[in-house]
Biopython code that builds the backbone (N, CA, C, O; Angstrom):
import numpy as np
from Bio.PDB.StructureBuilder import StructureBuilder

atoms = [
    (1, "UNK", "N", (-10.805, -3.404, -1.629)),
    (1, "UNK", "CA", (-11.223, -3.091, -0.353)),
    (1, "UNK", "C", (-10.307, -2.012, 0.106)),
    (1, "UNK", "O", (-9.111, -2.029, -0.185)),
    (2, "UNK", "N", (-10.874, -1.037, 0.846)),
    (2, "UNK", "CA", (-10.099, 0.108, 1.467)),
    (2, "UNK", "C", (-9.675, -0.121, 2.778)),
    (2, "UNK", "O", (-10.288, -0.921, 3.485)),
    (3, "UNK", "N", (-8.580, 0.561, 3.233)),
    (3, "UNK", "CA", (-8.276, 0.592, 4.624)),
    (3, "UNK", "C", (-9.175, 1.595, 5.320)),
    (3, "UNK", "O", (-9.836, 2.420, 4.689)),
    (4, "UNK", "N", (-9.179, 1.499, 6.632)),
    (4, "UNK", "CA", (-10.212, 2.309, 7.408)),
    (4, "UNK", "C", (-9.973, 3.793, 6.997)),
    (4, "UNK", "O", (-10.925, 4.549, 6.802)),
    (5, "UNK", "N", (-8.648, 4.198, 6.869)),
    (5, "UNK", "CA", (-8.431, 5.605, 6.544)),
    (5, "UNK", "C", (-9.055, 5.981, 5.054)),
    (5, "UNK", "O", (-9.643, 7.033, 4.804)),
    (6, "UNK", "N", (-8.829, 5.002, 4.202)),
    (6, "UNK", "CA", (-9.249, 5.230, 2.758)),
    (6, "UNK", "C", (-10.711, 5.314, 2.740)),
    (6, "UNK", "O", (-11.253, 6.120, 1.983)),
    (7, "UNK", "N", (-11.430, 4.514, 3.545)),
    (7, "UNK", "CA", (-12.793, 4.194, 3.491)),
    (7, "UNK", "C", (-13.394, 5.763, 4.060)),
    (7, "UNK", "O", (-14.310, 6.376, 3.512)),
    (8, "UNK", "N", (-12.754, 6.155, 5.094)),
    (8, "UNK", "CA", (-13.146, 7.487, 5.643)),
    (8, "UNK", "C", (-13.081, 8.562, 4.575)),
    (8, "UNK", "O", (-13.991, 9.390, 4.548)),
    (9, "UNK", "N", (-12.151, 8.625, 3.742)),
    (9, "UNK", "CA", (-11.901, 9.591, 2.696)),
    (9, "UNK", "C", (-12.997, 9.427, 1.712)),
    (9, "UNK", "O", (-13.644, 10.367, 1.249)),
    (10, "UNK", "N", (-13.172, 8.142, 1.412)),
    (10, "UNK", "CA", (-14.315, 7.899, 0.255)),
    (10, "UNK", "C", (-15.647, 8.302, 0.837)),
    (10, "UNK", "O", (-16.421, 8.976, 0.157)),
    (11, "UNK", "N", (-15.934, 7.946, 1.987)),
    (11, "UNK", "CA", (-17.291, 8.399, 2.603)),
    (11, "UNK", "C", (-17.574, 9.982, 2.632)),
    (11, "UNK", "O", (-18.610, 10.587, 2.358)),
    (12, "UNK", "N", (-16.222, 10.496, 3.086)),
    (12, "UNK", "CA", (-16.346, 12.055, 3.188)),
    (12, "UNK", "C", (-16.712, 12.646, 1.743)),
    (12, "UNK", "O", (-17.605, 13.480, 1.589)),
    (13, "UNK", "N", (-15.975, 12.157, 0.757)),
    (13, "UNK", "CA", (-16.173, 12.678, -0.649)),
    (13, "UNK", "C", (-17.607, 12.380, -1.068)),
    (13, "UNK", "O", (-18.310, 13.245, -1.590)),
    (14, "UNK", "N", (-18.026, 11.138, -0.828)),
    (14, "UNK", "CA", (-19.376, 10.706, -1.321)),
    (14, "UNK", "C", (-20.531, 11.294, -0.631)),
    (14, "UNK", "O", (-21.542, 11.613, -1.256)),
    (15, "UNK", "N", (-20.407, 11.455, 0.697)),
    (15, "UNK", "CA", (-21.577, 12.011, 1.532)),
    (15, "UNK", "C", (-21.478, 13.424, 1.858)),
    (15, "UNK", "O", (-22.500, 14.070, 2.089)),
    (16, "UNK", "N", (-20.243, 13.986, 1.897)),
    (16, "UNK", "CA", (-20.176, 15.266, 2.306)),
    (16, "UNK", "C", (-20.063, 16.266, 1.179)),
    (16, "UNK", "O", (-20.439, 15.982, 0.041)),
    (17, "UNK", "N", (-19.559, 17.407, 1.489)),
    (17, "UNK", "CA", (-19.588, 18.501, 0.542)),
    (17, "UNK", "C", (-18.056, 19.003, 0.612)),
    (17, "UNK", "O", (-17.784, 20.024, 1.243)),
    (18, "UNK", "N", (-17.135, 18.310, -0.005)),
    (18, "UNK", "CA", (-15.808, 18.725, 0.198)),
    (18, "UNK", "C", (-15.338, 20.017, -0.463)),
    (18, "UNK", "O", (-15.638, 20.229, -1.638)),
    (19, "UNK", "N", (-14.699, 20.789, 0.157)),
    (19, "UNK", "CA", (-14.222, 22.132, -0.296)),
    (19, "UNK", "C", (-12.689, 22.092, -0.365)),
    (19, "UNK", "O", (-12.040, 21.368, 0.390)),
    (20, "UNK", "N", (-12.126, 22.884, -1.283)),
    (20, "UNK", "CA", (-10.504, 23.031, -1.432)),
    (20, "UNK", "C", (-10.110, 23.947, -0.365)),
    (20, "UNK", "O", (-10.793, 24.876, 0.065)),
    (21, "UNK", "N", (-8.919, 23.592, 0.032)),
    (21, "UNK", "CA", (-8.109, 24.499, 0.975)),
    (21, "UNK", "C", (-7.779, 25.802, 0.343)),
    (21, "UNK", "O", (-7.737, 25.897, -0.884)),
    (22, "UNK", "N", (-7.539, 26.832, 1.141)),
    (22, "UNK", "CA", (-7.134, 27.996, 0.614)),
    (22, "UNK", "C", (-5.722, 28.024, -0.116)),
    (22, "UNK", "O", (-5.553, 28.712, -1.122)),
    (23, "UNK", "N", (-4.888, 27.377, 0.346)),
    (23, "UNK", "CA", (-3.370, 27.240, -0.104)),
    (23, "UNK", "C", (-3.150, 25.925, -0.693)),
    (23, "UNK", "O", (-2.287, 25.177, -0.233)),
    (24, "UNK", "N", (-3.856, 25.613, -1.652)),
    (24, "UNK", "CA", (-3.835, 24.324, -2.205)),
    (24, "UNK", "C", (-2.526, 23.800, -2.695)),
    (24, "UNK", "O", (-2.108, 22.686, -2.379)),
    (25, "UNK", "N", (-1.837, 24.698, -3.539)),
    (25, "UNK", "CA", (-0.463, 24.346, -3.957)),
    (25, "UNK", "C", (0.372, 24.020, -2.807)),
    (25, "UNK", "O", (1.050, 22.993, -2.787)),
    (26, "UNK", "N", (0.347, 24.895, -1.812)),
    (26, "UNK", "CA", (1.253, 24.642, -0.621)),
    (26, "UNK", "C", (0.896, 23.275, 0.086)),
    (26, "UNK", "O", (1.754, 22.507, 0.521)),
    (27, "UNK", "N", (-0.286, 23.087, 0.144)),
    (27, "UNK", "CA", (-0.574, 21.773, 0.815)),
    (27, "UNK", "C", (-0.356, 20.629, 0.088)),
    (27, "UNK", "O", (-0.074, 19.568, 0.646)),
    (28, "UNK", "N", (-0.474, 20.754, -1.267)),
    (28, "UNK", "CA", (-0.024, 19.428, -2.187)),
    (28, "UNK", "C", (1.454, 19.311, -1.956)),
    (28, "UNK", "O", (1.931, 18.194, -1.757)),
    (29, "UNK", "N", (2.193, 20.345, -1.968)),
    (29, "UNK", "CA", (3.610, 20.192, -1.826)),
    (29, "UNK", "C", (3.998, 19.570, -0.560)),
    (29, "UNK", "O", (4.881, 18.719, -0.464)),
    (30, "UNK", "N", (3.242, 20.069, 0.485)),
    (30, "UNK", "CA", (3.605, 19.592, 1.878)),
    (30, "UNK", "C", (3.279, 18.075, 2.050)),
    (30, "UNK", "O", (4.037, 17.334, 2.676)),
    (31, "UNK", "N", (2.170, 17.660, 1.495)),
    (31, "UNK", "CA", (1.702, 16.219, 1.567)),
    (31, "UNK", "C", (2.646, 15.466, 0.672)),
    (31, "UNK", "O", (3.071, 14.374, 1.051)),
    (32, "UNK", "N", (3.014, 15.980, -0.513)),
    (32, "UNK", "CA", (3.932, 15.169, -1.341)),
    (32, "UNK", "C", (5.279, 14.897, -0.600)),
    (32, "UNK", "O", (5.825, 13.799, -0.718)),
    (33, "UNK", "N", (5.873, 15.997, 0.241)),
    (33, "UNK", "CA", (7.121, 15.921, 0.921)),
    (33, "UNK", "C", (6.853, 14.837, 2.058)),
    (33, "UNK", "O", (7.732, 14.001, 2.268)),
    (34, "UNK", "N", (5.777, 14.816, 2.737)),
    (34, "UNK", "CA", (5.400, 14.033, 3.792)),
    (34, "UNK", "C", (5.429, 12.477, 3.188)),
    (34, "UNK", "O", (6.114, 11.622, 3.749)),
    (35, "UNK", "N", (4.715, 12.204, 2.124)),
    (35, "UNK", "CA", (4.586, 10.996, 1.521)),
    (35, "UNK", "C", (6.026, 10.353, 1.118)),
    (35, "UNK", "O", (6.395, 9.214, 1.406)),
    (36, "UNK", "N", (6.797, 11.384, 0.348)),
    (36, "UNK", "CA", (8.125, 10.989, -0.052)),
    (36, "UNK", "C", (9.087, 10.509, 1.104)),
    (36, "UNK", "O", (9.907, 9.603, 0.960)),
    (37, "UNK", "N", (8.881, 11.252, 2.317)),
    (37, "UNK", "CA", (9.785, 11.042, 3.375)),
    (37, "UNK", "C", (9.409, 9.722, 4.100)),
    (37, "UNK", "O", (10.268, 9.063, 4.687)),
    (38, "UNK", "N", (8.135, 9.360, 4.047)),
    (38, "UNK", "CA", (7.614, 8.379, 4.803)),
    (38, "UNK", "C", (7.237, 7.022, 4.217)),
    (38, "UNK", "O", (7.231, 5.982, 4.876)),
    (39, "UNK", "N", (6.888, 7.127, 2.782)),
    (39, "UNK", "CA", (6.334, 6.044, 2.169)),
    (39, "UNK", "C", (7.009, 5.398, 0.937)),
    (39, "UNK", "O", (6.653, 4.346, 0.406)),
    (40, "UNK", "N", (8.036, 6.187, 0.565)),
    (40, "UNK", "CA", (8.678, 5.696, -0.684)),
    (40, "UNK", "C", (10.172, 5.151, -0.349)),
    (40, "UNK", "O", (10.861, 4.751, -1.287)),
    (41, "UNK", "N", (10.641, 5.132, 0.877)),
    (41, "UNK", "CA", (11.771, 4.617, 1.226)),
    (41, "UNK", "C", (11.661, 3.103, 1.354)),
    (41, "UNK", "O", (10.810, 2.612, 2.094)),
    (42, "UNK", "N", (12.466, 2.389, 0.680)),
    (42, "UNK", "CA", (12.622, 1.017, 0.739)),
    (42, "UNK", "C", (13.818, 0.477, 1.497)),
    (42, "UNK", "O", (14.940, 0.909, 1.233)),
    (43, "UNK", "N", (13.646, -0.375, 2.354)),
    (43, "UNK", "CA", (14.777, -1.085, 3.158)),
    (43, "UNK", "C", (14.951, -2.446, 2.791)),
    (43, "UNK", "O", (13.997, -3.220, 2.856)),
    (44, "UNK", "N", (16.158, -2.842, 2.384)),
    (44, "UNK", "CA", (16.433, -4.295, 2.011)),
    (44, "UNK", "C", (16.428, -5.210, 3.381)),
    (44, "UNK", "O", (16.926, -4.824, 4.438)),
    (45, "UNK", "N", (15.888, -6.280, 3.224)),
    (45, "UNK", "CA", (15.828, -7.320, 4.275)),
    (45, "UNK", "C", (16.324, -8.673, 3.808)),
    (45, "UNK", "O", (16.365, -8.932, 2.605)),
    (46, "UNK", "N", (16.662, -9.454, 4.640)),
    (46, "UNK", "CA", (17.036, -10.881, 4.290)),
    (46, "UNK", "C", (15.884, -11.689, 5.072)),
    (46, "UNK", "O", (15.531, -11.349, 6.201)),
    (47, "UNK", "N", (15.340, -12.754, 4.407)),
    (47, "UNK", "CA", (14.262, -13.357, 4.872)),
    (47, "UNK", "C", (14.496, -14.798, 4.613)),
    (47, "UNK", "O", (14.840, -15.153, 3.486)),
    (48, "UNK", "N", (14.332, -15.685, 5.603)),
    (48, "UNK", "CA", (14.380, -17.107, 5.244)),
    (48, "UNK", "C", (13.099, -17.850, 5.127)),
    (48, "UNK", "O", (12.300, -17.852, 6.064)),
    (49, "UNK", "N", (12.857, -18.521, 3.942)),
    (49, "UNK", "CA", (11.550, -19.057, 3.692)),
    (49, "UNK", "C", (11.739, -20.485, 3.317)),
    (49, "UNK", "O", (12.770, -20.868, 2.764)),
    (50, "UNK", "N", (10.689, -21.321, 3.632)),
    (50, "UNK", "CA", (10.703, -22.597, 2.947)),
    (50, "UNK", "C", (10.873, -22.546, 1.668)),
    (50, "UNK", "O", (10.404, -21.574, 1.077)),
    (51, "UNK", "N", (11.548, -23.526, 0.957)),
    (51, "UNK", "CA", (11.818, -23.418, -0.490)),
    (51, "UNK", "C", (10.461, -23.649, -1.126)),
    (51, "UNK", "O", (10.159, -22.946, -2.090)),
    (52, "UNK", "N", (9.587, -24.596, -0.663)),
    (52, "UNK", "CA", (8.240, -24.695, -1.198)),
    (52, "UNK", "C", (7.405, -23.458, -1.213)),
    (52, "UNK", "O", (6.643, -23.174, -2.137)),
    (53, "UNK", "N", (7.599, -22.688, -0.069)),
    (53, "UNK", "CA", (6.776, -21.331, -0.136)),
    (53, "UNK", "C", (7.220, -20.332, -1.022)),
    (53, "UNK", "O", (6.464, -19.595, -1.654)),
    (54, "UNK", "N", (8.563, -20.307, -1.070)),
    (54, "UNK", "CA", (9.227, -19.390, -2.189)),
    (54, "UNK", "C", (8.776, -19.794, -3.518)),
    (54, "UNK", "O", (8.364, -18.925, -4.285)),
    (55, "UNK", "N", (8.809, -20.985, -3.862)),
    (55, "UNK", "CA", (8.382, -21.505, -5.217)),
    (55, "UNK", "C", (7.045, -21.102, -5.623)),
    (55, "UNK", "O", (6.765, -20.737, -6.765)),
    (56, "UNK", "N", (6.119, -21.189, -4.523)),
    (56, "UNK", "CA", (4.750, -20.805, -4.652)),
    (56, "UNK", "C", (4.577, -19.395, -4.895)),
    (56, "UNK", "O", (3.847, -18.984, -5.797)),
    (57, "UNK", "N", (5.293, -18.559, -4.037)),
    (57, "UNK", "CA", (5.163, -17.171, -4.166)),
    (57, "UNK", "C", (5.678, -16.860, -5.662)),
    (57, "UNK", "O", (4.962, -16.171, -6.389)),
    (58, "UNK", "N", (6.747, -17.290, -6.068)),
    (58, "UNK", "CA", (7.269, -16.980, -7.499)),
    (58, "UNK", "C", (6.290, -17.327, -8.434)),
    (58, "UNK", "O", (6.055, -16.529, -9.341)),
    (59, "UNK", "N", (5.581, -18.549, -8.356)),
    (59, "UNK", "CA", (4.476, -18.933, -9.362)),
    (59, "UNK", "C", (3.420, -18.062, -9.412)),
    (59, "UNK", "O", (2.891, -17.731, -10.473)),
    (60, "UNK", "N", (2.958, -17.530, -7.954)),
    (60, "UNK", "CA", (1.769, -16.643, -7.927)),
    (60, "UNK", "C", (2.066, -15.235, -8.528)),
    (60, "UNK", "O", (1.212, -14.602, -9.147)),
    (61, "UNK", "N", (3.292, -14.800, -8.311)),
    (61, "UNK", "CA", (3.900, -13.548, -8.792)),
    (61, "UNK", "C", (3.934, -13.515, -10.315)),
    (61, "UNK", "O", (3.525, -12.537, -10.940)),
    (62, "UNK", "N", (4.409, -14.558, -10.875)),
    (62, "UNK", "CA", (4.483, -14.880, -12.234)),
    (62, "UNK", "C", (3.092, -14.810, -12.935)),
    (62, "UNK", "O", (2.960, -14.259, -14.028)),
    (63, "UNK", "N", (2.127, -15.355, -12.305)),
    (63, "UNK", "CA", (0.830, -15.382, -12.873)),
    (63, "UNK", "C", (0.139, -14.051, -12.731)),
    (63, "UNK", "O", (-0.734, -13.759, -13.549)),
    (64, "UNK", "N", (0.479, -13.160, -11.692)),
    (64, "UNK", "CA", (0.094, -11.827, -11.539)),
    (64, "UNK", "C", (0.946, -10.847, -12.492)),
    (64, "UNK", "O", (0.490, -9.739, -12.773)),
    (65, "UNK", "N", (2.082, -11.240, -12.939)),
    (65, "UNK", "CA", (2.908, -10.475, -13.918)),
    (65, "UNK", "C", (3.711, -9.194, -13.058)),
    (65, "UNK", "O", (3.948, -8.069, -13.497)),
    (66, "UNK", "N", (4.005, -9.676, -11.862)),
    (66, "UNK", "CA", (4.841, -8.806, -10.904)),
    (66, "UNK", "C", (6.043, -9.606, -10.381)),
    (66, "UNK", "O", (6.039, -10.836, -10.319)),
    (67, "UNK", "N", (7.169, -8.756, -9.973)),
    (67, "UNK", "CA", (8.287, -9.449, -9.347)),
    (67, "UNK", "C", (7.908, -10.091, -7.976)),
    (67, "UNK", "O", (7.131, -9.507, -7.221)),
    (68, "UNK", "N", (8.470, -11.313, -7.653)),
    (68, "UNK", "CA", (8.048, -12.003, -6.505)),
    (68, "UNK", "C", (8.359, -11.129, -5.186)),
    (68, "UNK", "O", (7.636, -11.267, -4.200)),
    (69, "UNK", "N", (9.374, -10.286, -5.179)),
    (69, "UNK", "CA", (9.626, -9.426, -4.024)),
    (69, "UNK", "C", (8.506, -8.441, -3.875)),
    (69, "UNK", "O", (8.181, -8.128, -2.730)),
    (70, "UNK", "N", (7.890, -7.926, -4.880)),
    (70, "UNK", "CA", (6.889, -6.963, -4.897)),
    (70, "UNK", "C", (5.543, -7.674, -4.247)),
    (70, "UNK", "O", (4.781, -7.069, -3.492)),
    (71, "UNK", "N", (5.389, -8.883, -4.604)),
    (71, "UNK", "CA", (4.317, -9.705, -4.077)),
    (71, "UNK", "C", (4.492, -9.907, -2.545)),
    (71, "UNK", "O", (3.521, -9.784, -1.797)),
    (72, "UNK", "N", (5.636, -10.192, -2.114)),
    (72, "UNK", "CA", (5.976, -10.307, -0.618)),
    (72, "UNK", "C", (5.683, -9.104, 0.057)),
    (72, "UNK", "O", (5.013, -9.145, 1.089)),
    (73, "UNK", "N", (6.135, -7.950, -0.436)),
    (73, "UNK", "CA", (6.048, -6.717, 0.105)),
    (73, "UNK", "C", (4.642, -6.263, 0.283)),
    (73, "UNK", "O", (4.226, -5.655, 1.269)),
    (74, "UNK", "N", (3.934, -6.621, -0.784)),
    (74, "UNK", "CA", (2.404, -6.376, -0.734)),
    (74, "UNK", "C", (1.706, -7.114, 0.202)),
    (74, "UNK", "O", (0.766, -6.614, 0.820)),
    (75, "UNK", "N", (2.125, -8.431, 0.396)),
    (75, "UNK", "CA", (1.415, -9.239, 1.343)),
    (75, "UNK", "C", (1.674, -8.615, 2.786)),
    (75, "UNK", "O", (0.723, -8.413, 3.541)),
    (76, "UNK", "N", (2.806, -8.356, 3.102)),
    (76, "UNK", "CA", (3.251, -7.779, 4.315)),
    (76, "UNK", "C", (2.481, -6.369, 4.656)),
    (76, "UNK", "O", (1.950, -6.083, 5.729)),
    (77, "UNK", "N", (2.549, -5.629, 3.574)),
    (77, "UNK", "CA", (1.863, -4.264, 3.697)),
    (77, "UNK", "C", (0.317, -4.506, 4.039)),
    (77, "UNK", "O", (-0.217, -3.869, 4.946)),
    (78, "UNK", "N", (-0.324, -5.372, 3.341)),
    (78, "UNK", "CA", (-1.732, -5.701, 3.554)),
    (78, "UNK", "C", (-1.965, -6.217, 4.861)),
    (78, "UNK", "O", (-2.933, -5.795, 5.493)),
    (79, "UNK", "N", (-1.176, -7.106, 5.367)),
    (79, "UNK", "CA", (-1.264, -7.685, 6.721)),
    (79, "UNK", "C", (-1.304, -6.592, 7.783)),
    (79, "UNK", "O", (-2.186, -6.445, 8.630)),
    (80, "UNK", "N", (-0.195, -5.837, 7.604)),
    (80, "UNK", "CA", (0.052, -4.641, 8.566)),
    (80, "UNK", "C", (-1.168, -3.646, 8.635)),
    (80, "UNK", "O", (-1.440, -3.036, 9.669)),
    (81, "UNK", "N", (-1.864, -3.527, 7.501)),
    (81, "UNK", "CA", (-2.917, -2.486, 7.439)),
    (81, "UNK", "C", (-4.328, -3.224, 7.740)),
    (81, "UNK", "O", (-5.382, -2.588, 7.744)),
    (82, "UNK", "N", (-4.270, -4.499, 7.970)),
    (82, "UNK", "CA", (-5.443, -5.272, 8.138)),
    (82, "UNK", "C", (-6.341, -5.432, 7.072)),
    (82, "UNK", "O", (-7.531, -5.665, 7.283)),
    (83, "UNK", "N", (-5.838, -5.319, 5.869)),
    (83, "UNK", "CA", (-6.620, -5.628, 4.631)),
    (83, "UNK", "C", (-6.274, -6.936, 3.878)),
    (83, "UNK", "O", (-6.798, -7.206, 2.798)),
    (84, "UNK", "N", (-5.431, -7.683, 4.449)),
    (84, "UNK", "CA", (-5.066, -8.988, 3.960)),
    (84, "UNK", "C", (-6.296, -10.017, 4.304)),
    (84, "UNK", "O", (-6.604, -10.245, 5.474)),
    (85, "UNK", "N", (-6.888, -10.545, 3.334)),
    (85, "UNK", "CA", (-8.136, -11.483, 3.609)),
    (85, "UNK", "C", (-7.733, -12.809, 3.085)),
    (85, "UNK", "O", (-6.983, -12.949, 2.118)),
    (86, "UNK", "N", (-8.314, -13.869, 3.828)),
    (86, "UNK", "CA", (-8.226, -15.121, 3.292)),
    (86, "UNK", "C", (-9.526, -15.568, 2.635)),
    (86, "UNK", "O", (-10.641, -15.299, 3.081)),
    (87, "UNK", "N", (-9.289, -16.250, 1.573)),
    (87, "UNK", "CA", (-10.593, -16.858, 0.814)),
    (87, "UNK", "C", (-11.063, -18.153, 1.615)),
    (87, "UNK", "O", (-12.041, -18.794, 1.231)),
]
sb = StructureBuilder()
sb.init_structure("model")
sb.init_model(0)
sb.init_chain("A")
sb.init_seg("    ")
for serial, (resi, resn, name, xyz) in enumerate(atoms, 1):
    if name == "N":
        sb.init_residue(resn, " ", resi, " ")
    sb.init_atom(name, np.array(xyz, "f"), 0.0, 1.0, " ", f" {name:<3s}", serial, name[0])
structure = sb.get_structure()
């Protein structure tokens, strides 16, 4: 499932006629710098959870083969982007 912005990009590529920018290398460098400045910084936080919730998160993370902190971060990220869906 794509976020709204991601879906707009997919639609543009699939339905439009995308063209390259004149200064592609400069643009790639600019966007890389923007990404690194805004999306790669991690901030440690303290979080109090019910022991049973933490145990379940650890169990699910293990079944996915990822660290439980990564799973928690992914859940929060998906929630904030509106892409977290319940079954």
